C-alpha positions in Angstrom: -16.0 125.8 140.0 -16.9 123.7 137.0 -20.0 121.7 136.4 -20.5 118.5 134.4 -23.2 118.7 131.9 -24.8 115.6 130.5 -22.1 113.8 132.5 -19.6 114.7 129.7 -18.7 118.4 129.2 -16.8 120.4 131.7 -17.8 124.1 131.5 -16.1 126.9 133.4 -18.3 129.8 134.9 -16.9 132.3 132.5 -17.0 130.1 129.4 -19.7 130.6 126.7 -22.8 128.9 127.8 -23.4 125.3 126.2 -27.0 126.3 125.1 -25.5 128.6 122.4 -27.0 131.9 123.8 -23.7 133.6 123.6 -23.8 134.7 127.4 -21.1 133.5 129.9 -22.3 130.2 131.4 -22.6 131.9 135.0 -25.2 134.4 133.5 -27.0 131.9 131.7 -27.6 128.1 132.4 -25.4 127.7 135.6 -28.1 127.7 138.1 -30.3 125.4 136.3 -27.5 122.8 135.6 -26.3 123.0 139.3 -29.9 122.3 140.3 -30.1 119.4 138.1 -26.9 117.9 139.2 -27.7 118.4 143.0 -31.1 116.8 142.6 -31.5 113.6 144.7 -31.3 111.2 141.6 -28.0 113.0 140.5 -26.5 114.1 143.7 -22.8 113.1 144.3 -21.9 113.7 147.9 -18.2 113.2 147.3 -18.1 115.7 144.6 -20.2 118.1 146.6 -17.9 117.8 149.4 -15.0 118.6 147.1 -16.7 121.5 145.8 -17.2 122.8 149.3 -13.5 122.2 150.1 -12.5 124.4 147.0 -14.9 127.0 148.0 -13.3 127.0 151.6 -10.0 127.6 150.1 -11.2 130.6 148.0 -12.7 132.1 151.2 -9.4 131.8 153.0 -7.7 133.5 150.1 -10.1 136.3 150.3 -9.9 136.6 154.0 -6.0 136.5 153.7 -6.0 139.4 151.1 -8.5 141.6 153.2 -6.7 140.9 156.4 -10.0 139.7 157.9 -10.5 138.4 161.6 -12.7 135.4 162.2 -15.4 137.7 163.3 -15.1 139.9 160.2 -15.2 136.8 158.0 -18.3 135.3 159.7 -20.4 138.6 159.2 -18.9 139.3 155.8 -20.0 136.1 154.1 -23.5 135.8 155.8 -26.1 135.5 153.1 -23.5 135.4 150.2 -24.1 132.9 147.4 -21.3 130.6 146.1 -21.3 132.5 142.9 -20.8 135.8 144.8 -17.7 134.3 146.3 -16.6 133.0 143.0 -16.8 136.3 141.5 -15.0 138.2 144.5 -12.2 135.5 144.3 -11.7 136.1 140.3 -11.9 140.0 140.8 -9.2 139.9 143.4 -6.8 139.8 140.3 -3.9 138.5 142.4 -2.0 135.6 140.5 -2.5 132.3 141.7 0.5 130.4 143.0 1.8 127.4 141.1 0.6 125.2 144.1 -3.0 126.7 143.6 -3.0 126.2 140.1 -1.8 122.6 140.2 -4.2 121.6 143.0 -7.2 123.0 141.1 -6.0 120.7 138.2 -6.0 117.8 140.7 -9.6 118.7 141.9 -10.7 118.6 138.2 -8.9 115.2 137.7 -10.7 113.8 140.8 -14.0 114.3 138.9 -12.9 112.9 135.6 -13.5 109.3 134.6 -10.7 106.8 134.8 -8.2 107.0 131.8 -5.6 108.7 129.8 -6.8 112.1 130.1 -7.2 111.9 133.9 -3.6 110.5 134.3 -2.0 113.2 131.9 -3.8 116.1 133.7 -2.5 114.7 137.1 0.9 114.3 135.6 1.0 117.8 134.2 -0.2 119.2 137.7 2.9 117.5 139.3 5.1 119.2 136.8 3.9 122.5 137.9 4.0 121.7 141.7 5.5 118.4 142.9 4.2 118.3 146.3 0.6 117.2 145.6 -0.7 114.3 147.8 -4.0 114.1 146.0 -2.0 113.5 142.6 -0.3 110.4 144.1 -3.5 109.1 145.1 -4.9 109.5 141.6 -1.9 108.0 140.2 -2.3 105.0 142.5 -5.7 104.4 140.9 -4.5 105.1 137.3 -1.1 103.3 137.2 -0.7 100.7 139.9 -1.2 97.2 138.7 -0.5 95.5 141.9 -1.2 96.4 145.7 2.5 97.0 146.2 2.7 99.5 143.4 -0.5 101.3 144.8 1.4 101.2 148.3 4.4 103.0 146.9 2.1 105.7 145.4 0.4 106.3 148.6 3.9 106.6 150.4 4.8 109.3 147.8 1.4 110.9 148.6 2.2 111.3 152.4 5.7 112.4 151.6 4.4 115.0 149.2 1.9 116.2 151.8 4.5 116.5 154.5 6.9 118.6 152.3 3.8 120.8 151.2 2.7 121.5 154.8 6.2 121.8 156.2 7.5 120.9 159.7 6.3 124.1 161.5 2.6 123.4 160.3 2.6 120.1 162.1 3.9 121.6 165.3 1.5 124.5 165.2 -1.8 122.7 163.9 -2.1 119.4 165.7 -5.8 118.8 166.7 -7.0 120.9 163.8 -5.9 119.4 160.6 -9.3 118.9 158.8 -10.4 122.2 159.6 -7.6 123.6 157.5 -8.1 122.8 153.8 -4.5 122.7 152.9 -4.0 119.7 155.3 -6.8 117.7 153.8 -4.7 116.1 151.0 -2.3 114.9 153.5 -5.0 113.3 155.8 -6.5 111.6 152.7 -3.2 110.3 151.9 -2.7 109.0 155.4 -5.9 107.0 155.4 -5.1 105.5 151.9 -1.7 104.5 153.2 -3.0 102.9 156.4 -5.5 101.0 154.4 -2.9 99.9 151.9 -0.5 98.8 154.6 -3.4 96.7 156.4 -4.3 95.0 153.2 -0.8 93.9 152.5 -0.3 92.6 156.1 1.7 95.5 157.8 -1.1 95.8 160.3 1.1 97.4 163.2 2.2 100.2 160.8 -1.4 100.7 159.6 -2.8 101.0 163.2 -0.2 103.6 163.9 -1.3 105.8 161.0 -4.9 105.5 161.9 -4.1 106.5 165.5 -2.1 109.5 164.3 -5.1 110.6 162.2 -7.1 110.9 165.3 -4.2 112.7 167.0 -4.1 115.3 164.2 -8.1 115.5 163.8 -9.8 114.3 167.0 -13.1 115.5 165.5 -12.5 112.5 163.1 -14.2 114.0 160.0 -13.0 111.0 157.9 -14.6 108.3 160.2 -11.1 106.9 161.1 -12.1 105.8 164.6 -14.7 103.1 163.3 -12.1 101.5 161.2 -9.4 101.6 163.8 -11.6 100.0 166.4 -12.4 97.2 164.0 -8.7 96.7 163.6 -8.0 96.7 167.2 -10.7 94.2 167.9 -9.1 91.8 165.2 -5.7 92.4 167.2 -7.7 91.6 170.4 -6.4 95.1 171.9 -9.5 95.4 174.0 -8.0 98.2 176.2 -7.3 100.3 173.1 -11.0 99.8 171.7 -12.3 100.7 175.1 -10.0 103.8 175.3 -11.5 104.9 171.8 -15.0 104.3 172.6 -14.7 106.3 175.8 -13.2 109.1 174.0 -16.2 109.3 171.5 -18.8 108.2 174.2 -21.3 110.6 172.7 -21.2 108.7 169.4 -24.3 106.6 168.9 -23.7 105.7 165.4 -24.4 102.2 164.0 -20.5 101.5 164.0 -20.1 102.5 167.5 -23.0 100.5 168.6 -22.0 97.2 166.8 -18.2 97.6 167.7 -19.2 98.2 171.4 -21.5 95.1 171.4 -18.5 92.9 170.0 -16.2 94.3 172.5 -18.4 93.5 175.4 -19.0 90.1 174.0 -15.3 89.4 173.9 -14.6 91.1 177.3 -17.6 89.8 179.4 -19.2 87.0 177.4 -22.3 86.4 175.5 -24.5 85.8 178.4 -24.0 89.2 180.0 -26.9 91.6 180.2 -24.7 94.5 179.2 -23.5 92.7 176.0 -27.0 91.6 175.1 -28.5 95.1 175.8 -25.8 96.8 173.8 -26.5 94.2 170.8 -30.3 95.3 170.9 -29.4 98.9 170.8 -27.1 98.2 167.6 -29.9 96.3 165.9 -32.3 99.2 166.6 -29.8 101.6 165.1 -29.4 99.3 161.8 -31.2 96.0 161.3 -29.5 95.3 158.0 -26.1 94.6 159.6 -26.7 91.2 160.8 -27.9 90.2 157.3 -24.6 91.1 155.7 -22.3 89.9 158.5 -24.2 86.6 158.5 -24.0 86.3 154.7 -27.8 86.3 154.3 -27.4 89.0 151.9 -24.4 89.2 149.4 -22.1 92.1 149.7 -21.8 94.1 146.5 -18.6 94.3 144.4 -18.2 98.1 145.1 -18.7 99.7 148.4 -20.8 102.7 148.6 -19.1 106.0 149.0 -21.8 107.5 151.3 -24.9 106.3 153.2 -28.1 107.3 155.2 -28.2 106.4 158.9 -29.9 103.0 159.2 -29.7 102.2 155.5 -28.4 99.2 153.5 -25.4 101.1 152.5 -24.5 101.9 156.1 -24.6 98.3 156.8 -22.5 97.5 153.7 -19.8 99.9 154.7 -19.7 98.6 158.3 -19.5 94.9 157.2 -16.8 95.8 154.9 -14.7 97.3 157.9 -15.8 94.9 160.6 -16.6 91.3 159.1 -13.0 89.9 160.0 -13.5 91.2 163.6 -16.6 89.4 164.0 -15.6 86.4 162.2 -12.5 85.9 164.3 -14.2 86.4 167.5 -15.0 82.9 168.3 -19.0 82.4 168.6 -19.6 86.1 167.9 -21.7 85.4 164.7 -23.6 82.7 166.4 -24.4 85.1 169.2 -25.5 87.7 166.7 -27.6 84.9 165.0 -29.2 84.1 168.1 -30.2 87.6 169.2 -31.1 89.4 165.9 
Protein backbone atom coordinates (compact mmCIF):
# COMPACT_ATOMS: atom_id res chain seq x y z
CA UNK A 1 0.00 0.00 0.00
CA UNK A 2 1.29 3.48 -0.78
CA UNK A 3 0.25 6.78 0.69
CA UNK A 4 0.28 10.25 -0.80
CA UNK A 5 2.31 12.71 1.25
CA UNK A 6 1.57 16.40 0.71
CA UNK A 7 -0.57 15.33 -2.27
CA UNK A 8 2.55 14.72 -4.33
CA UNK A 9 5.02 12.03 -3.28
CA UNK A 10 4.09 8.36 -3.29
CA UNK A 11 6.03 6.37 -0.71
CA UNK A 12 6.15 2.59 -0.36
CA UNK A 13 5.91 1.06 3.10
CA UNK A 14 9.47 -0.28 2.89
CA UNK A 15 10.97 2.87 1.35
CA UNK A 16 13.10 5.24 3.47
CA UNK A 17 10.84 7.60 5.40
CA UNK A 18 10.38 11.07 3.91
CA UNK A 19 11.26 12.70 7.27
CA UNK A 20 14.91 11.74 6.89
CA UNK A 21 15.07 9.48 9.95
CA UNK A 22 16.70 6.68 7.99
CA UNK A 23 14.01 4.22 9.10
CA UNK A 24 11.58 2.43 6.83
CA UNK A 25 8.43 4.44 6.23
CA UNK A 26 6.24 1.77 7.90
CA UNK A 27 8.32 2.02 11.08
CA UNK A 28 8.30 5.81 11.17
CA UNK A 29 5.68 8.21 9.78
CA UNK A 30 3.24 5.83 8.05
CA UNK A 31 0.60 5.83 10.81
CA UNK A 32 0.77 9.61 11.21
CA UNK A 33 0.42 10.23 7.46
CA UNK A 34 -2.39 7.69 7.17
CA UNK A 35 -4.30 9.38 9.98
CA UNK A 36 -3.90 12.72 8.25
CA UNK A 37 -4.99 11.39 4.85
CA UNK A 38 -8.09 9.78 6.42
CA UNK A 39 -9.10 12.85 8.41
CA UNK A 40 -12.52 14.29 7.43
CA UNK A 41 -11.05 17.19 5.47
CA UNK A 42 -8.69 14.94 3.46
CA UNK A 43 -10.63 11.69 3.30
CA UNK A 44 -10.97 10.25 -0.20
CA UNK A 45 -13.76 7.62 -0.15
CA UNK A 46 -12.92 6.36 -3.64
CA UNK A 47 -9.25 5.95 -2.79
CA UNK A 48 -10.15 4.25 0.50
CA UNK A 49 -12.39 1.75 -1.28
CA UNK A 50 -9.53 1.01 -3.67
CA UNK A 51 -7.15 0.46 -0.74
CA UNK A 52 -9.65 -1.97 0.76
CA UNK A 53 -9.97 -3.78 -2.56
CA UNK A 54 -6.20 -4.21 -2.72
CA UNK A 55 -6.18 -5.42 0.88
CA UNK A 56 -8.90 -7.98 0.12
CA UNK A 57 -6.78 -9.33 -2.74
CA UNK A 58 -3.81 -9.74 -0.39
CA UNK A 59 -5.96 -11.55 2.17
CA UNK A 60 -7.17 -13.86 -0.59
CA UNK A 61 -3.58 -14.66 -1.59
CA UNK A 62 -2.62 -15.40 2.03
CA UNK A 63 -5.66 -17.61 2.50
CA UNK A 64 -4.89 -19.47 -0.72
CA UNK A 65 -1.25 -20.02 0.30
CA UNK A 66 -2.29 -21.34 3.72
CA UNK A 67 -5.21 -23.37 2.33
CA UNK A 68 -7.62 -21.70 4.78
CA UNK A 69 -11.32 -22.39 5.05
CA UNK A 70 -13.76 -19.49 5.44
CA UNK A 71 -13.93 -20.21 9.19
CA UNK A 72 -10.14 -20.27 9.45
CA UNK A 73 -9.94 -17.01 7.55
CA UNK A 74 -12.43 -15.23 9.80
CA UNK A 75 -10.67 -16.23 13.02
CA UNK A 76 -7.16 -15.74 11.65
CA UNK A 77 -7.59 -12.08 10.78
CA UNK A 78 -9.64 -10.98 13.80
CA UNK A 79 -7.84 -8.06 15.42
CA UNK A 80 -5.16 -7.83 12.75
CA UNK A 81 -4.09 -4.37 11.56
CA UNK A 82 -3.79 -3.65 7.85
CA UNK A 83 -0.04 -3.33 8.32
CA UNK A 84 0.11 -6.86 9.78
CA UNK A 85 -1.59 -8.18 6.65
CA UNK A 86 0.80 -6.18 4.44
CA UNK A 87 3.79 -7.62 6.29
CA UNK A 88 2.51 -11.18 6.07
CA UNK A 89 1.82 -10.79 2.38
CA UNK A 90 5.35 -9.53 1.79
CA UNK A 91 6.89 -12.26 3.97
CA UNK A 92 5.20 -14.99 1.94
CA UNK A 93 8.06 -14.56 -0.50
CA UNK A 94 6.17 -16.15 -3.36
CA UNK A 95 6.70 -14.35 -6.67
CA UNK A 96 3.79 -12.26 -7.82
CA UNK A 97 2.25 -13.14 -11.14
CA UNK A 98 2.49 -10.71 -14.09
CA UNK A 99 -1.24 -10.15 -13.64
CA UNK A 100 -0.81 -9.08 -9.98
CA UNK A 101 2.12 -6.79 -10.82
CA UNK A 102 0.22 -5.16 -13.67
CA UNK A 103 -2.99 -4.71 -11.65
CA UNK A 104 -1.04 -3.06 -8.82
CA UNK A 105 0.46 -0.66 -11.39
CA UNK A 106 -3.06 0.19 -12.55
CA UNK A 107 -4.21 0.75 -8.95
CA UNK A 108 -1.33 3.20 -8.59
CA UNK A 109 -2.28 4.92 -11.85
CA UNK A 110 -5.86 5.34 -10.59
CA UNK A 111 -4.56 7.53 -7.77
CA UNK A 112 -2.32 9.65 -9.99
CA UNK A 113 -3.29 13.02 -11.48
CA UNK A 114 -4.22 13.06 -15.14
CA UNK A 115 -1.24 13.34 -17.45
CA UNK A 116 1.61 11.66 -19.29
CA UNK A 117 3.00 9.77 -16.28
CA UNK A 118 -0.39 8.21 -15.57
CA UNK A 119 -0.87 7.19 -19.18
CA UNK A 120 2.66 5.77 -19.45
CA UNK A 121 2.29 3.70 -16.28
CA UNK A 122 -1.01 2.30 -17.57
CA UNK A 123 0.43 1.43 -20.97
CA UNK A 124 3.39 -0.28 -19.31
CA UNK A 125 0.98 -2.33 -17.19
CA UNK A 126 -0.76 -3.53 -20.36
CA UNK A 127 2.59 -4.66 -21.76
CA UNK A 128 3.05 -6.88 -18.70
CA UNK A 129 -0.50 -8.27 -18.76
CA UNK A 130 -2.89 -7.35 -21.60
CA UNK A 131 -6.23 -8.29 -19.99
CA UNK A 132 -6.62 -5.32 -17.64
CA UNK A 133 -10.11 -3.84 -17.70
CA UNK A 134 -9.17 -0.96 -15.38
CA UNK A 135 -6.30 0.00 -17.68
CA UNK A 136 -8.65 0.63 -20.60
CA UNK A 137 -10.91 2.69 -18.35
CA UNK A 138 -7.93 4.91 -17.51
CA UNK A 139 -6.95 5.16 -21.18
CA UNK A 140 -10.49 6.27 -22.01
CA UNK A 141 -9.94 9.16 -19.59
CA UNK A 142 -6.43 9.90 -20.84
CA UNK A 143 -6.60 9.41 -24.60
CA UNK A 144 -10.19 9.70 -25.84
CA UNK A 145 -11.01 13.04 -27.47
CA UNK A 146 -14.58 12.10 -28.44
CA UNK A 147 -17.38 10.07 -26.87
CA UNK A 148 -16.98 7.54 -29.68
CA UNK A 149 -13.30 7.03 -28.84
CA UNK A 150 -14.17 6.59 -25.17
CA UNK A 151 -16.79 4.00 -26.13
CA UNK A 152 -14.16 1.96 -27.99
CA UNK A 153 -11.93 2.01 -24.90
CA UNK A 154 -14.79 0.80 -22.71
CA UNK A 155 -15.52 -2.01 -25.18
CA UNK A 156 -11.85 -3.04 -24.94
CA UNK A 157 -12.12 -2.84 -21.15
CA UNK A 158 -15.06 -5.23 -21.09
CA UNK A 159 -13.37 -7.59 -23.52
CA UNK A 160 -10.21 -7.55 -21.40
CA UNK A 161 -12.25 -8.32 -18.29
CA UNK A 162 -13.98 -11.25 -19.98
CA UNK A 163 -10.66 -12.74 -21.11
CA UNK A 164 -9.10 -12.19 -17.69
CA UNK A 165 -11.89 -14.03 -15.85
CA UNK A 166 -12.53 -16.77 -18.40
CA UNK A 167 -15.76 -18.48 -19.41
CA UNK A 168 -15.85 -20.88 -16.46
CA UNK A 169 -15.73 -18.00 -13.95
CA UNK A 170 -18.96 -16.58 -15.40
CA UNK A 171 -20.67 -19.96 -15.22
CA UNK A 172 -19.68 -20.60 -11.60
CA UNK A 173 -19.98 -17.19 -9.95
CA UNK A 174 -23.16 -15.52 -11.21
CA UNK A 175 -24.70 -13.59 -8.35
CA UNK A 176 -21.45 -13.10 -6.45
CA UNK A 177 -19.32 -10.96 -8.75
CA UNK A 178 -18.66 -7.93 -6.54
CA UNK A 179 -17.71 -10.15 -3.63
CA UNK A 180 -14.82 -11.50 -5.70
CA UNK A 181 -12.17 -8.82 -6.10
CA UNK A 182 -10.88 -10.24 -9.37
CA UNK A 183 -14.29 -9.53 -10.95
CA UNK A 184 -14.52 -5.89 -9.89
CA UNK A 185 -12.54 -4.44 -12.84
CA UNK A 186 -14.96 -6.22 -15.18
CA UNK A 187 -17.97 -4.84 -13.29
CA UNK A 188 -16.52 -1.32 -13.41
CA UNK A 189 -15.97 -1.66 -17.16
CA UNK A 190 -19.55 -2.83 -17.65
CA UNK A 191 -21.00 0.22 -15.92
CA UNK A 192 -18.73 2.62 -17.83
CA UNK A 193 -19.68 0.94 -21.10
CA UNK A 194 -23.39 1.11 -20.29
CA UNK A 195 -23.16 4.83 -19.50
CA UNK A 196 -21.20 5.51 -22.69
CA UNK A 197 -23.71 3.58 -24.81
CA UNK A 198 -26.57 5.52 -23.23
CA UNK A 199 -24.91 8.88 -23.83
CA UNK A 200 -24.38 8.02 -27.49
CA UNK A 201 -27.99 6.97 -28.01
CA UNK A 202 -27.58 3.19 -27.88
CA UNK A 203 -30.16 3.06 -25.13
CA UNK A 204 -31.42 -0.50 -25.52
CA UNK A 205 -27.86 -1.87 -25.37
CA UNK A 206 -27.10 0.25 -22.31
CA UNK A 207 -30.16 -1.03 -20.48
CA UNK A 208 -29.17 -4.64 -21.17
CA UNK A 209 -25.73 -4.05 -19.66
CA UNK A 210 -27.27 -2.45 -16.56
CA UNK A 211 -29.64 -5.40 -16.18
CA UNK A 212 -26.75 -7.82 -16.54
CA UNK A 213 -24.89 -6.02 -13.75
CA UNK A 214 -27.78 -6.83 -11.43
CA UNK A 215 -27.82 -10.45 -12.62
CA UNK A 216 -24.13 -10.83 -11.87
CA UNK A 217 -24.31 -8.88 -8.61
CA UNK A 218 -27.84 -8.75 -7.14
CA UNK A 219 -26.46 -7.03 -4.01
CA UNK A 220 -25.83 -4.08 -6.34
CA UNK A 221 -22.80 -2.64 -4.59
CA UNK A 222 -22.38 -0.22 -7.50
CA UNK A 223 -25.83 1.36 -7.22
CA UNK A 224 -26.80 0.29 -10.73
CA UNK A 225 -30.48 -0.22 -9.92
CA UNK A 226 -31.08 3.50 -9.36
CA UNK A 227 -29.57 4.37 -12.73
CA UNK A 228 -31.45 1.55 -14.45
CA UNK A 229 -34.81 2.58 -12.96
CA UNK A 230 -34.29 6.15 -14.18
CA UNK A 231 -33.49 4.83 -17.67
CA UNK A 232 -36.57 2.58 -17.68
CA UNK A 233 -38.76 5.50 -16.59
CA UNK A 234 -37.48 7.44 -19.60
CA UNK A 235 -38.36 4.50 -21.87
CA UNK A 236 -41.76 4.28 -20.12
CA UNK A 237 -41.12 0.64 -19.19
CA UNK A 238 -43.23 0.88 -16.05
CA UNK A 239 -43.47 -2.87 -15.58
CA UNK A 240 -39.68 -3.07 -15.64
CA UNK A 241 -39.44 -0.27 -13.07
CA UNK A 242 -41.99 -1.92 -10.82
CA UNK A 243 -40.16 -5.24 -11.02
CA UNK A 244 -36.87 -3.71 -9.87
CA UNK A 245 -38.48 -1.69 -7.08
CA UNK A 246 -40.15 -4.87 -5.81
CA UNK A 247 -36.86 -6.77 -6.00
CA UNK A 248 -35.32 -4.12 -3.74
CA UNK A 249 -38.40 -3.42 -1.65
CA UNK A 250 -36.36 -2.95 1.54
CA UNK A 251 -34.49 -0.06 -0.04
CA UNK A 252 -35.57 3.24 1.52
CA UNK A 253 -32.92 5.40 -0.12
CA UNK A 254 -33.59 8.83 -1.57
CA UNK A 255 -33.21 7.45 -5.09
CA UNK A 256 -35.67 4.64 -4.47
CA UNK A 257 -38.25 6.95 -2.88
CA UNK A 258 -38.18 9.58 -5.65
CA UNK A 259 -38.17 6.96 -8.42
CA UNK A 260 -41.15 5.22 -6.84
CA UNK A 261 -42.97 8.55 -6.58
CA UNK A 262 -42.39 9.21 -10.27
CA UNK A 263 -43.54 5.68 -11.14
CA UNK A 264 -46.82 6.18 -9.24
CA UNK A 265 -47.29 9.61 -10.85
CA UNK A 266 -46.97 8.04 -14.31
CA UNK A 267 -49.00 4.95 -13.48
CA UNK A 268 -51.96 6.19 -11.41
CA UNK A 269 -51.80 9.97 -11.72
CA UNK A 270 -50.87 13.05 -9.69
CA UNK A 271 -54.09 13.15 -7.67
CA UNK A 272 -53.74 9.69 -6.19
CA UNK A 273 -53.14 9.48 -2.45
CA UNK A 274 -50.46 6.81 -2.99
CA UNK A 275 -48.43 9.00 -5.33
CA UNK A 276 -48.67 12.05 -3.05
CA UNK A 277 -47.86 9.98 0.02
CA UNK A 278 -44.80 8.50 -1.71
CA UNK A 279 -43.60 11.95 -2.76
CA UNK A 280 -43.94 13.11 0.83
CA UNK A 281 -41.71 10.22 1.93
CA UNK A 282 -39.16 11.18 -0.70
CA UNK A 283 -39.15 14.81 0.41
CA UNK A 284 -38.53 13.68 3.98
CA UNK A 285 -35.54 11.64 2.80
CA UNK A 286 -33.92 14.55 0.97
CA UNK A 287 -35.42 18.03 0.68
CA UNK A 288 -32.68 19.26 -1.68
CA UNK A 289 -33.77 17.11 -4.63
CA UNK A 290 -36.66 19.37 -5.79
CA UNK A 291 -34.38 22.39 -5.74
CA UNK A 292 -32.07 20.74 -8.26
CA UNK A 293 -34.78 19.05 -10.34
CA UNK A 294 -36.66 22.34 -10.65
CA UNK A 295 -33.51 24.32 -11.43
CA UNK A 296 -33.72 26.49 -8.31
CA UNK A 297 -30.13 25.52 -7.56
CA UNK A 298 -27.71 25.19 -10.44
CA UNK A 299 -26.08 21.82 -10.95
CA UNK A 300 -22.28 21.80 -10.49
CA UNK A 301 -19.97 21.08 -13.40
CA UNK A 302 -18.48 18.11 -11.56
CA UNK A 303 -20.74 15.45 -10.04
CA UNK A 304 -19.65 14.30 -6.55
CA UNK A 305 -18.13 10.86 -6.25
CA UNK A 306 -19.84 10.09 -2.94
CA UNK A 307 -22.49 11.51 -0.64
CA UNK A 308 -24.05 11.46 2.81
CA UNK A 309 -27.74 10.58 3.11
CA UNK A 310 -29.99 13.62 2.94
CA UNK A 311 -27.19 15.84 1.62
CA UNK A 312 -26.88 18.21 -1.31
CA UNK A 313 -24.38 15.82 -2.91
CA UNK A 314 -26.95 13.02 -2.80
CA UNK A 315 -29.49 15.31 -4.46
CA UNK A 316 -26.98 16.27 -7.17
CA UNK A 317 -26.19 12.64 -7.96
CA UNK A 318 -29.87 11.74 -8.13
CA UNK A 319 -30.69 14.72 -10.34
CA UNK A 320 -27.84 13.85 -12.69
CA UNK A 321 -29.33 10.36 -13.14
CA UNK A 322 -33.04 11.17 -13.12
CA UNK A 323 -33.62 14.73 -14.41
CA UNK A 324 -34.49 13.60 -17.92
CA UNK A 325 -37.02 11.09 -16.55
CA UNK A 326 -38.78 13.85 -14.60
CA UNK A 327 -38.68 16.31 -17.49
CA UNK A 328 -40.12 13.82 -19.98
CA UNK A 329 -42.97 12.77 -17.68
CA UNK A 330 -45.57 15.36 -18.66
CA UNK A 331 -46.63 17.42 -15.63
CA UNK A 332 -44.25 15.68 -13.20
CA UNK A 333 -42.15 18.75 -12.38
CA UNK A 334 -45.27 20.88 -11.91
CA UNK A 335 -46.59 18.22 -9.52
CA UNK A 336 -43.31 18.27 -7.66
CA UNK A 337 -43.44 22.07 -7.48
CA UNK A 338 -46.95 22.00 -6.01
CA UNK A 339 -46.19 19.37 -3.39
CA UNK A 340 -42.67 20.20 -2.23
